[in-house]
NUKOL-385321 format. One record per residue (C-alpha): residue in one letter; y, z, x. Coordinates in nm, 3 decimals, decimal comma. Layout:
N
REC  r        v        w        u
REC  a        Y        Z        X
...
This chain:
419
REC  r        v        w        u
REC  m   -0,198    0,653   -1,284
REC  a   -0,016    0,717   -0,954
REC  t    0,171    1,039   -0,887
REC  v    0,483    0,993   -0,675
REC  r    0,729    1,278   -0,676
REC  p    1,067    1,340   -0,510
REC  f    1,112    1,583   -0,223
REC  p    1,400    1,743   -0,029
REC  a    1,396    1,548    0,297
REC  l    1,501    1,666    0,637
REC  r    1,720    1,379    0,758
REC  p    2,004    1,306    0,998
REC  p    2,373    1,285    0,909
REC  a    2,495    0,927    0,873
REC  e    2,673    0,922    1,209
REC  l    2,350    1,013    1,393
REC  a    2,095    0,810    1,196
REC  a    2,076    0,518    1,438
REC  q    2,049    0,750    1,738
REC  v    1,779    0,967    1,579
REC  s    1,560    0,685    1,448
REC  s    1,275    0,569    1,667
REC  l    0,973    0,345    1,659
REC  p    0,659    0,520    1,528
REC  y    0,456    0,737    1,763
REC  d    0,156    0,505    1,790
REC  v    0,317    0,179    1,903
REC  m    0,386    0,291    2,258
REC  n    0,217    0,483    2,537
REC  h    0,352    0,789    2,719
REC  r    0,535    0,589    2,986
REC  e    0,694    0,354    2,734
REC  a    0,801    0,644    2,511
REC  k    0,955    0,824    2,806
REC  e    1,150    0,512    2,905
REC  m    1,270    0,459    2,546
REC  a    1,393    0,820    2,526
REC  a    1,566    0,828    2,865
REC  g    1,917    0,972    2,822
REC  k    1,880    0,990    2,440
REC  i    1,898    1,354    2,339
REC  h    1,894    1,277    1,965
REC  t    1,596    1,041    1,950
REC  f    1,313    1,146    1,721
REC  l    1,069    1,064    2,003
REC  h    1,130    1,420    2,119
REC  i    0,941    1,525    1,805
REC  c    0,687    1,253    1,728
REC  r    0,613    1,198    2,101
REC  s    0,693    1,545    2,235
REC  d    0,465    1,477    2,534
REC  i    0,766    1,300    2,690
REC  d    0,924    1,643    2,744
REC  l    0,623    1,769    2,939
REC  p    0,540    1,707    3,308
REC  d    0,301    1,415    3,260
REC  e    0,079    1,234    3,011
REC  s   -0,217    1,469    3,067
REC  y   -0,052    1,705    2,815
REC  i   -0,049    1,454    2,525
REC  h   -0,325    1,620    2,323
REC  e   -0,285    1,975    2,453
REC  p   -0,159    2,260    2,229
REC  v    0,157    2,281    2,437
REC  a    0,256    1,930    2,323
REC  y    0,228    2,023    1,956
REC  e    0,416    2,349    2,014
REC  r    0,691    2,151    2,188
REC  a    0,713    1,920    1,887
REC  k    0,759    2,224    1,662
REC  e    1,025    2,369    1,893
REC  n    1,211    2,038    1,905
REC  l    1,196    2,001    1,526
REC  e    1,342    2,349    1,485
REC  a    1,609    2,276    1,747
REC  f    1,709    1,954    1,570
REC  q    1,765    2,157    1,252
REC  e    1,959    2,431    1,429
REC  k    2,188    2,171    1,590
REC  g    2,244    1,977    1,267
REC  i    2,063    1,669    1,394
REC  l    1,835    1,702    1,090
REC  n    1,956    1,862    0,767
REC  r    1,766    1,940    0,448
REC  d    1,879    1,788    0,120
REC  e    1,974    2,046   -0,140
REC  k    1,706    1,945   -0,391
REC  p    1,422    1,693   -0,433
REC  f    1,538    1,331   -0,431
REC  y    1,383    0,988   -0,408
REC  y    1,514    0,755   -0,140
REC  i    1,535    0,377   -0,117
REC  y    1,459    0,228    0,224
REC  r    1,535   -0,138    0,288
REC  q    1,448   -0,334    0,603
REC  i    1,572   -0,681    0,691
REC  m    1,403   -0,882    0,967
REC  n    1,471   -1,250    1,035
REC  g    1,632   -1,279    0,693
REC  r    1,330   -1,138    0,510
REC  v    1,385   -0,824    0,300
REC  q    1,144   -0,549    0,204
REC  t    1,254   -0,252   -0,005
REC  g    1,051    0,060   -0,071
REC  i    1,073    0,398   -0,240
REC  v    1,043    0,706   -0,020
REC  g    0,861    0,984   -0,201
REC  c    0,552    1,201   -0,192
REC  a    0,211    1,084   -0,310
REC  s   -0,070    1,315   -0,418
REC  v   -0,335    1,431   -0,171
REC  n   -0,575    1,469   -0,466
REC  e   -0,527    1,102   -0,550
REC  y   -0,609    1,011   -0,191
REC  l   -0,929    1,214   -0,223
REC  d   -1,027    1,057   -0,559
REC  n   -0,942    0,704   -0,437
REC  t   -0,645    0,643   -0,666
REC  i   -0,482    0,582   -0,328
REC  k   -0,716    0,315   -0,197
REC  k   -0,823    0,264    0,163
REC  h   -0,937   -0,044    0,354
REC  e   -0,984    0,085    0,710
REC  l   -1,199    0,335    0,895
REC  t   -1,025    0,605    1,098
REC  r   -1,099    0,720    1,451
REC  q   -1,163    1,092    1,486
REC  e   -0,952    1,140    1,798
REC  k   -0,644    0,973    1,642
REC  e   -0,689    1,169    1,321
REC  l   -0,723    1,498    1,508
REC  d   -0,402    1,430    1,701
REC  r   -0,191    1,401    1,385
REC  i   -0,373    1,695    1,222
REC  c   -0,263    1,914    1,512
REC  h    0,088    1,767    1,504
REC  f    0,146    1,804    1,128
REC  d   -0,020    2,145    1,115
REC  t    0,175    2,294    1,406
REC  c    0,507    2,150    1,283
REC  s    0,432    2,239    0,918
REC  a    0,574    1,896    0,848
REC  q    0,474    1,536    0,799
REC  t    0,703    1,388    1,057
REC  e    0,625    1,020    0,989
REC  p    0,548    0,842    0,663
REC  v    0,246    0,657    0,536
REC  f    0,303    0,291    0,439
REC  l    0,177    0,234    0,082
REC  a    0,182   -0,069   -0,148
REC  y    0,148   -0,129   -0,521
REC  r    0,124   -0,431   -0,747
REC  k    0,468   -0,524   -0,874
REC  h    0,602   -0,309   -1,159
REC  d    0,908   -0,466   -1,322
REC  k    1,069   -0,137   -1,428
REC  i    1,053    0,003   -1,075
REC  s    1,197   -0,318   -0,932
REC  h    1,479   -0,317   -1,188
REC  l    1,571    0,046   -1,119
REC  i    1,580   -0,014   -0,744
REC  n    1,795   -0,324   -0,781
REC  e    2,038   -0,153   -1,018
REC  w    2,075    0,149   -0,791
REC  i    2,146   -0,070   -0,490
REC  k    2,398   -0,273   -0,689
REC  f    2,611    0,026   -0,789
REC  h    2,570    0,274   -0,501
REC  r    2,669    0,273   -0,138
REC  p    2,397    0,332    0,123
REC  v    2,411    0,644    0,337
REC  y    2,264    0,463    0,641
REC  d    2,313    0,103    0,747
REC  f    2,236    0,008    1,106
REC  t    2,055   -0,253    1,314
REC  t    1,813   -0,154    1,588
REC  e    1,753   -0,314    1,927
REC  d    1,471   -0,525    1,783
REC  k    1,724   -0,686    1,544
REC  v    1,586   -0,515    1,233
REC  t    1,844   -0,380    0,987
REC  h    1,769   -0,048    0,818
REC  i    1,953    0,052    0,499
REC  f    1,898    0,378    0,311
REC  w    2,011    0,510   -0,027
REC  v    1,966    0,855   -0,181
REC  v    1,860    0,849   -0,548
REC  d    2,024    1,175   -0,657
REC  e    2,080    1,133   -1,032
REC  q    1,825    1,316   -1,244
REC  a    1,784    1,043   -1,504
REC  e    1,679    0,791   -1,241
REC  i    1,459    1,047   -1,066
REC  d    1,276    1,117   -1,392
REC  a    1,248    0,745   -1,469
REC  l    1,098    0,661   -1,130
REC  q    0,842    0,937   -1,164
REC  a    0,746    0,808   -1,509
REC  y    0,726    0,445   -1,394
REC  f    0,493    0,530   -1,107
REC  n    0,269    0,705   -1,362
REC  e    0,219    0,357   -1,509
REC  v    0,096    0,216   -1,176
REC  d   -0,283    0,195   -1,167
REC  a   -0,330    0,254   -0,794
REC  l   -0,156    0,279   -0,461
REC  y   -0,295    0,108   -0,150
REC  i   -0,267    0,218    0,212
REC  a   -0,110   -0,077    0,388
REC  d   -0,063    0,099    0,722
REC  g   -0,114    0,460    0,829
REC  h   -0,474    0,546    0,747
REC  h   -0,482    0,806    1,024
REC  r   -0,162    0,974    0,903
REC  t   -0,294    0,980    0,546
REC  a   -0,627    1,130    0,649
REC  s   -0,449    1,383    0,871
REC  a   -0,212    1,490    0,594
REC  a   -0,512    1,542    0,364
REC  a   -0,693    1,746    0,629
REC  v   -0,390    1,971    0,681
REC  s   -0,360    2,010    0,304
REC  k   -0,723    2,127    0,297
REC  k   -0,647    2,384    0,568
REC  r   -0,347    2,517    0,378
REC  r   -0,544    2,537    0,053
REC  e   -0,809    2,741    0,231
REC  a   -0,538    2,967    0,374
REC  y   -0,384    3,013    0,027
REC  p   -0,676    3,015   -0,220
REC  d   -0,441    3,098   -0,509
REC  y   -0,237    2,781   -0,456
REC  t   -0,102    2,620   -0,775
REC  g   -0,105    2,253   -0,673
REC  d    0,274    2,227   -0,675
REC  e    0,313    2,332   -0,312
REC  e    0,447    2,065   -0,076
REC  f    0,125    2,071    0,129
REC  n   -0,049    1,908   -0,167
REC  y    0,156    1,592   -0,115
REC  l    0,204    1,337    0,160
REC  m    0,522    1,152    0,252
REC  a    0,516    0,776    0,204
REC  v    0,730    0,466    0,181
REC  i    0,592    0,269   -0,112
REC  f    0,652   -0,106   -0,134
REC  c    0,594   -0,367   -0,403
REC  d    0,330   -0,612   -0,279
REC  e    0,560   -0,912   -0,326
REC  d    0,799   -0,772   -0,064
REC  l    0,540   -0,733    0,209
REC  f    0,452   -0,976    0,484
REC  i    0,136   -0,954    0,693
REC  m    0,143   -1,126    1,029
REC  d   -0,150   -1,283    1,209
REC  y   -0,367   -1,058    1,426
REC  n   -0,513   -1,268    1,705
REC  r   -0,802   -1,235    1,950
REC  v   -0,834   -1,286    2,325
REC  v   -1,174   -1,294    2,498
REC  k   -1,255   -1,232    2,861
REC  d   -1,514   -1,507    2,928
REC  l   -1,740   -1,776    2,781
REC  n   -2,051   -1,561    2,804
REC  g   -2,198   -1,762    3,090
REC  v   -2,164   -2,115    2,950
REC  s   -1,939   -2,406    3,046
REC  k   -1,637   -2,514    2,843
REC  e   -1,819   -2,829    2,733
REC  a   -2,131   -2,637    2,627
REC  f   -1,919   -2,386    2,438
REC  l   -1,734   -2,656    2,241
REC  e   -2,062   -2,830    2,163
REC  r   -2,219   -2,504    2,043
REC  i   -1,936   -2,402    1,810
REC  s   -1,926   -2,750    1,654
REC  q   -2,238   -2,649    1,459
REC  e   -2,033   -2,408    1,245
REC  f   -1,679   -2,543    1,296
REC  d   -1,503   -2,878    1,281
REC  v   -1,341   -2,899    1,625
REC  k   -1,028   -3,110    1,679
REC  d   -0,805   -3,155    1,982
REC  t   -0,447   -3,082    1,868
REC  g   -0,290   -3,252    2,169
REC  i   -0,089   -2,934    2,234
REC  m   -0,098   -2,818    2,594
REC  k   -0,001   -2,493    2,762
REC  g    0,369   -2,415    2,731
REC  q    0,424   -2,636    2,425
REC  g    0,440   -2,358    2,167
REC  g    0,074   -2,307    2,082
REC  y   -0,111   -2,387    1,761
REC  a   -0,094   -2,172    1,446
REC  p   -0,352   -2,239    1,173
REC  k   -0,214   -2,412    0,866
REC  h   -0,448   -2,258    0,608
REC  k   -0,730   -2,009    0,558
REC  h   -1,055   -2,066    0,748
REC  e   -0,880   -2,266    1,020
REC  f   -0,831   -2,115    1,367
REC  g   -0,640   -2,209    1,677
REC  l   -0,849   -2,205    1,996
REC  y   -0,680   -2,195    2,337
REC  l   -0,916   -2,290    2,618
REC  g   -0,854   -2,459    2,951
REC  d   -0,476   -2,499    2,903
REC  k   -0,533   -2,684    2,575
REC  w   -0,515   -2,593    2,206
REC  y   -0,785   -2,693    1,959
REC  s   -0,809   -2,658    1,582
REC  i   -1,144   -2,525    1,460
REC  t   -1,220   -2,504    1,088
REC  a   -1,518   -2,318    0,941
REC  k   -1,761   -2,557    0,776
REC  e   -1,869   -2,519    0,415
REC  g   -2,167   -2,286    0,386
REC  t   -2,078   -2,071    0,685
REC  f   -1,918   -1,802    0,465
REC  d   -1,922   -1,669    0,109
REC  a   -1,588   -1,761   -0,046
REC  a   -1,641   -1,515   -0,333
REC  h   -1,706   -1,210   -0,114
REC  p   -1,397   -0,995   -0,035
REC  i   -1,508   -0,937    0,327
REC  e   -1,710   -1,247    0,416
REC  s   -1,426   -1,473    0,302
REC  l   -1,183   -1,313    0,553
REC  d   -1,113   -1,525    0,857
REC  c   -1,160   -1,237    1,099
REC  d   -1,510   -1,183    0,957
REC  i   -1,589   -1,556    0,961
REC  l   -1,489   -1,574    1,327
REC  q   -1,689   -1,263    1,416
REC  r   -2,012   -1,366    1,239
REC  n   -2,009   -1,735    1,333
REC  l   -1,863   -1,733    1,683
REC  l   -1,770   -1,408    1,853
REC  e   -2,110   -1,244    1,807
REC  p   -2,364   -1,533    1,817
REC  v   -2,186   -1,746    2,078
REC  l   -1,980   -1,505    2,288
REC  g   -2,205   -1,201    2,254
REC  i   -1,939   -0,965    2,117
REC  e   -2,149   -0,753    1,882
REC  d   -1,901   -0,478    1,803
REC  p   -1,533   -0,570    1,846
REC  r   -1,439   -0,201    1,810
REC  t   -1,614   -0,109    2,134
REC  s   -1,654   -0,428    2,337
REC  e   -1,448   -0,444    2,655
REC  r   -1,461   -0,824    2,652
REC  i   -1,222   -0,864    2,358
REC  d   -0,865   -0,757    2,291
REC  f   -0,627   -0,800    1,997
REC  v   -0,272   -0,933    1,995
REC  g   -0,032   -0,881    1,704
REC  g    0,144   -1,190    1,579
REC  i    0,485   -1,037    1,653
REC  r    0,417   -1,119    2,020
REC  g    0,387   -1,491    1,951
REC  l    0,133   -1,753    2,056
REC  e    0,280   -1,758    2,404
REC  e    0,128   -1,414    2,457
REC  l   -0,218   -1,562    2,398
REC  e   -0,156   -1,816    2,673
REC  r   -0,017   -1,547    2,903
REC  r   -0,322   -1,326    2,855
REC  c   -0,549   -1,618    2,942
REC  e   -0,353   -1,660    3,264
REC  q   -0,366   -1,288    3,336
REC  d   -0,706   -1,141    3,242
REC  m   -0,875   -1,346    2,969
REC  s   -1,033   -1,691    2,939
REC  l   -0,987   -1,801    2,579
REC  s   -0,797   -1,696    2,270
REC  f   -0,799   -1,747    1,894
REC  s   -0,499   -1,761    1,661
REC  l   -0,577   -1,662    1,301
REC  y   -0,421   -1,736    0,965
REC  p   -0,268   -1,413    0,828
REC  v   -0,448   -1,198    0,575
REC  t   -0,268   -1,178    0,238
REC  m   -0,186   -0,876    0,023
REC  d   -0,430   -1,013   -0,235
REC  d   -0,701   -1,006    0,032
REC  l   -0,619   -0,644    0,114
REC  f   -0,616   -0,540   -0,252
REC  s   -0,948   -0,717   -0,319
REC  v   -1,118   -0,539   -0,032
REC  a   -0,979   -0,199   -0,132
REC  d   -1,063   -0,250   -0,501
REC  a   -1,422   -0,333   -0,404
REC  g   -1,444   -0,012   -0,202
REC  e   -1,504   -0,214    0,113
REC  i   -1,367   -0,173    0,466
REC  m   -1,181   -0,455    0,635
REC  p   -1,293   -0,567    0,981
REC  p   -1,103   -0,405    1,269
REC  k   -0,760   -0,541    1,357
REC  s   -0,721   -0,744    1,039
REC  t   -0,360   -0,674    0,941
REC  w   -0,033   -0,653    1,132
REC  f    0,269   -0,547    0,927
REC  e    0,625   -0,609    1,040
REC  p    0,879   -0,465    1,050
REC  k    0,758   -0,118    1,142
REC  l    0,900    0,181    0,955
REC  r    1,143    0,380    1,168
REC  s    1,064    0,744    1,232
REC  g    1,317    1,025    1,204
REC  l    1,511    0,905    0,901
REC  f    1,324    1,149    0,676
REC  v    1,076    1,435    0,731
REC  h    0,867    1,618    0,472
REC  t    0,818    1,988    0,540
REC  i    0,500    2,124    0,384
REC  e    0,563    2,496    0,422
REC  e    0,857    2,714    0,517
């Protein structure tokens, strides 16, 4: 059973929604955020990346940055840039990118269900990133950006969403500079609110698709508030975390590719000969500047080396097809090539490897090999079934396994956890 309840969001008026909305805090650095916010007094970056309003990036993780975020959040409310809904609602958030549509419910999931693994995880978190959002959420007394959750399709939820969209006008409808359309409805009729809450109670589990650090941080802040208020009832807003929750059939995971600095001291010919023990190696005939090579199926990889693209396919017996982790292409590549051949033992810490999201295209892999790397690998995307299988088994996916697009915009809704 999954608990998803409505909440009274802080959100912008319709005429300001496009100006307020921003990319999430963790997809840009200080300089990029500052450039994005230049001349934009309404952008939510002033809250989720409040370091842009301080002298330089050395303040990013200092208390003054979190205090500035709180001040800016309060100022946005005083100026009417963000207004609180009169009572708890659900919200429907639709994104359209390149003709592909994904539609989710905005609501609050239970911190207790995160702790008891009803909300299932598939990634490890890094302490420094977790601590940053703990300080941010705690100081602001608000979850300023949502977690991205998924669930296996539930026909009643899908039907309710479709019926609401059919008969109600959206309150926001705009397209951002990255050509993604964002459409937003408020579900404000009590019968539908009650029905949605009941339908989610029929969902066995929720899965973190993206936002493990935000989820862990929200839970940590909840723990702090519970300690501060030992007589808490469980109904307080700090017991819940804001999420956009999508049906698995709507979601699309892009490839997450690898670039490597060098051949670990061997020649190109010796490298190709060595990897042919575990992989079938084929010359695709595709050269630099001709669009690159994307794998056509699982367990096949594109290899860019010496201005040429190769197809390499893992041979039978080099992986366990029944194992939720060992059957993943990123794990197959790591165990059969990156570690034994290229000497990359821990991709989380090695300075000889970097990761490139599929949204940047295969051309980016070629560009990196021109700039600072020597070879690159294009991977076949992980599927939602892969993600669910790993999470259901209580396993952790290898680093940099999933890249979701489009990204959720920040600033369209905020969940305050304490007044």
